[in-house]
N, C-alpha and C positions, 0 to 999 in steps of 0.2 A: 447332537448328531445322530442321524439313523444308524443302525447296526448293519454291517455288511450282511448280505444273504448270498449263500452258495448258488453257484450257476446263474447269476444275474450279471449280464454284459451291458456296459454303457458304451455306445459308439459315438464319438465325436465327430460330426460331419455326415450328412445323410445323401450324399451325391453318388457318382458313378463307382466310387469304392465302398462307401459306408452301408448304403442301403443294401446291395447285394450281400454282403457280409452279414448284415442284420438278418435277411431271410435264411441264409446258410445256417446262422446260429439257431434261429427258431426251430429249423427243421431237425437240429441236432438236439433239440431239448432245452434250449437256453431261454431265459426271459431277458429281453432285450429292450433296453432304453435307448432310443436314437434321438441325439442331441443335435440341433442345428440352429445357427443364430437368425437364420431368416423364417420370420413367422409365417409368410405366405406359402412357403414351401412345407413348413411344419403343418400347417392347415391342409394343404392339398394332400399331403401323405396320410394324415389322420381321415381324411373324408374317403380314402382308398383309392385315390388315383396317383400312380406312380410317375415320379418325374424322370425316370431312367428307363432306356430300353430293356435292359437285363433283368429287370423285375416287372412281371406282369401285373394289371390292375387285380386279376383274380388271385395271384399268389399274395399280394399285399393285403387284400381284403380278408383273405383266410387267416393271415397272421394276426391282423387287428381283432378279428373276430373271437380268436381262440384267447385272446387276452395276454399272448406272449410277447407282443410288441405294441410299442407306443411312441410315437415321436413327440418331442418336447423342446421348448427352448430354455427350460429351466435346469440349470447345471446342478443345483442342490439334490436333484433326484438321483445323482450318481453316487451319492453316499452309500446306496445299498449294493453296489456293484462288487463284485469280487474281481473282474476284469474291466479295465478301460482300454480301449483302442483308439488312437487319434488317427483319423482318416481325413485330414483337411487337405486342401490344395497347397501346392508348394510352387507356385508360378514364378516367372522371371520378372524384374521390374523393368522400367525403361531403358536401363543400361545393359540388358540383357544378363543380369547378374542375379543369384538367388534373392527371392523374396520370401522370407520365413515369417512374415508378420502375422498370418493366420496361424502358423504353427505356434509361435510365440504366445499369441492371444489364447490359442486352445489350451496350452500348458498352463497359463495363468488363471484361466477360468475354472479349469479342473482341479487345481491344487487345493483349494480350501476345502474340498469335499472328498478327499481321497481318504478312505478308510485304513485302519491298519490291516496288513496282510493283503493289501490290494497289488494285482498285478497290474502295470500300465505298460502298454505296448504301442509304439509308434509304426504306422503302416505308411505313413507320408514318406514320398521320395525326397531324399536330401542327400548332401554331401557325407562322407565319413567322418563321424564325431559329432553328428547333430545330436544324437540322444544323450550322449555323455556330456557334451558341452553346452547345450541350452535347454532340453526337456528336463533333465534330471535335476540341475540346479534350480531351475524355476519352480519345480514341484517341491523339492526340499526346503526351499526357503519359505513357501506359503502354506505347506499341509499343516493340518491340526497337529497340536503337540502329542496327542496321544497315538498318531499314527507313525508309530516307531519303525515298524517293518513295511517298506514299499518295495516292490520288485519291478525291475525294469527290463525291457527286452525290445528288439528292433526285428519286425517281420515285414518287410517291404511289399506292398500291394503288387499283385501280378494280373490286375484285370484286363481283359481285352474285350471292350463293350461290343456287342452284336455277335461275338463268338458262339457258335451253336454246339461246340465241342468241349471246349476248356472253359472251366467256370471256378468257383470258389472251391468247390469240393474236390475236384479231380486234378486241380493244378498243383504241383508239389509247392510247399511253403517253407521259404528259408527261415530260420530263427536263430538270432544271436543274441545272448543276454549278458549282462554286467557280472553276474556270478553264477555258481552252480544252481542255488535256490531258485533264482530267477528262471534260469534255462528249464529247470524241471517243470515249474509252474507255466512257462509258456508252451513248452511241448505238450503237457497236459491239455492245455485249452485248445490249441491248435489240431491235435490229434483227434479231438472230439468233434471237429467240423471238417477237417480235411483227410483226404486218402493217404497222403504222403507228406511227412515233414523231413525237412533237412536240417539238422543241427550243424551251426558253424561256432567257431571258437569265441567270437566276441560280436558285438553290434557294428562295429566298424566294417568287418567282412560282409556282413548282410547289406550294410548300406552300400559298400563298393560295388558289391555283385550287382544290385539293382541298375546302378549307373551303367556298369559294363553290358548288361543285357541289351539296353536300348542304345549304347553308343556303337556296340556291334552292328545293329539295325542300322543306325545313321550312315555309318562308314560304307557298307555295303550297298545301301540305297544311292549313296552318292557316287560309289563306283560305277553302277550300273547307269545312274543318270549321265554321267560324263561319257560313258562308253557309248550310250546311245547317241549323243550328239556327234561322236565319231563316226559311228555306223551311218547315221542318216547323211553326212556329208560326203560319204562315198558310195551311197547307194545300197548299202548292206542291211538286210531285214534283221534288226536286233533281236526279235523274238525268235527268229529262226536260229540265230546264233546262240541264244539262251537255252533254247530247247535242245540244240546239239550238244551243249556243253553239259546239260543235265543228264546226259547219257552215261557220264562217267559215275560209277557206283561210289565213289569215295573223294574227298577232298574238294568237292564243289557243292555249294548251296544256291539255287536260283533266287534271284531278286527280279523285280520288274521295275522298268522306269515308270515316271509318273509325273504329275504337275510340281509335286516337291514333297515335302513332309508336314504332317499336321498333327492334332491331337495333344493330349495331356502328358505324353511321354517322350516321344522320340525328337521333337524339336527342342525340348526343355532339358531333360535329364543330362544329355551329354555337355550342356552348358554348365550345369552343376559341377561336373568333372573338371572342364577347362578352369573354371573359377577355383574349384579345390587346389588344382596344380599351381595356380599362380599365388595362392596363399602359402604354398610350400615352396616358393621360387623355383618353380618348375614351369614348363610350358608344354601342353598337349597340342603340338602343332598339327598332328595328323587329323586330330578330331576337328581343330578349328577349321581346316581346309575343308574337311567333309561338310561341315555345317555351312561353310560359305558356298559350295557347289550346290547343295540343296536349295539355299535361300536364293540362288540366280536361276534355278530352274524354270520358275514361272514367266521370267523373261525371255527364256528361250522358247517356251511353249508359245507365249504370245507372238513372237517373231515369227514362228513356224505358220500360226493360224494366220497372221496378216499377210504373209506371203502366199497363201492358198486363195486370196480373194483377188479377183479380177482389178488390175491395177488402176482402171478408169473409174473405180468407186472410191471417192475421197473419204467418206465416212461410213464403212462397212457396218452393217447390223449383225451383231455377233451373239449367239445365245449359248450361254454356259449351262451345261447338263450336269447338275449335282454340284452343290456346293460344301457338303459335309466333309470332314476330313477323311472319311472312309464309308465304303457301302455298308448299308444296313443300320446306320444311325443317323440322327439328326444333330450330331454334335459338331459344331462349327469353330470349336477352340483350335487356334493356331492354324486354320485351314489355309493352304497354300493358294486356294482359289481367290483369296482377298488380293494378293499380290498379282495374280493373274489378270484379274478384272482391272485392277489399276494400270497395269502396263498395256492393256488393250486399249484403254480409254486415252492413255498417253500417246498411243499409235494412231488416235484418231477415229476409233471405233465407237459405235453406239452399242451398249453392252446390256443385256437382259439376261435373266437365269431362271431356272426352274428346278424344283428339288421336292419330290413328294413328301419327304420326312422333314423338311424345314419350311415352317410356316412364314417366318420373316427372317431377314438376314441384313445386317448393317442398316437397319432402319428401313430397308426396302421389301416390298413384297414381290413374289415371283410371278412370272407370265405363263400363260397358257404354251404348251408345246407348239401351237400353230402360230405363235407369234412370227411375224414376218421376219425373216433373217436371210443373210447372204452365206453364213457359215454357221456351224455348230461345233462346240467344243465339249466332248464328253470327258469331264474332268473327274467324276465319281459315278460309277454305275450303280445307281441307285435302283432298288426294286419298284416297279410301278410307273417307270417312265417309259412312255409309248414312243420310243425311238423310231419305230418302224414309220410312223407318220411322217417324220422327216425325210426319212429315205424314199419314201413314197412319193414326197413332193419334189424329190431330186436336190436337195440341200446337201452340200458337201459337209462331212464329219471328219474333225480331226479327233481320233480316238486315243486317249492317254490312258487308257485302261486295259488294252490288249484283250478285249471281250467282244469285238465286232469283226473278227478275222474273215478276209475273204468276201466281203460285202462290197458290192458296187457303190462308188461314191464315198466309202470310207478309207481314210488315211490313217495308218497306225503312228505312234510317235516314234 
């Protein structure tokens, strides 16, 4: 087995979390081995083409050219690493319960190559107890016999794809480890790549904090989505109400309505919390209700849109503008626009879509902005969409993004 080398980092998973972490570590002077199971992705990365928006091709090519970074499918190469971070997805299964199969597989694949004195960190979001109950037992049972001292910590990712302000370096990092030596090693590592580290007493606190962060957002989005429906029914402009409430300098934080919630965090993480509550014979009723309200929002948007079309048109042609879960990215994971499209079709509509950052979606190709339609729905305000062309054609638009205020022919959600 290869000997461990100082300041060598192995990152398991080279997606929206792992690849930006790799670049941040390279910038901080680490040599990084990026491990991913998908050979096509590894080949793409090693050719200098970034698969994620937060890492430019130029940045990736510089890291590759310097020799400080390389992607690989070979787990044995991590034997040289003094730090291993696990950054794999933790989605939901068909029952909307935690699916930790990728996390379990990563721990199993890593274990035989963990060197003595290595720090293993889980950045993957999961329920409190995941590090202690799943990752540690897996690695301890399969690690080499001479790897006597292995250190463990949880430092949940706080990646916000497409954010031009907050990144791996300037976003405070929560760190909770299983003992003081592990905590010291984890703090030393993250202090080398992050401006601010926040030490917590144990991994469970860090894991729970990540769930709370995104559950907070889920609940407040649900509140404003429900409030929007109340305002619309009584002819009140919800955005004016939000702006008015925002004038209070304390005790209020503005959220805006939309088609629903999407992405790798907000629709998923709170359901890890509700599942964890059930495992402890409790029930997170408030969270479950919030998730339900957001899940039903696409149906409400579809109803609003269909009501805007002349009733004499039995099969209205509706163009959805933007299908990614948020602006500035091409990520369609858990996008609520999928449900919106389905509800529109159930209502008799002929539906097409366009999104400058999404080349294909659900096996379908986008249409041109000039596609003949009776109504357009601005679901995600992506850069590069020539919405003015629709306005000039006199096409009515239902704006779900609060970005086209006071324009003729535009109705805000």
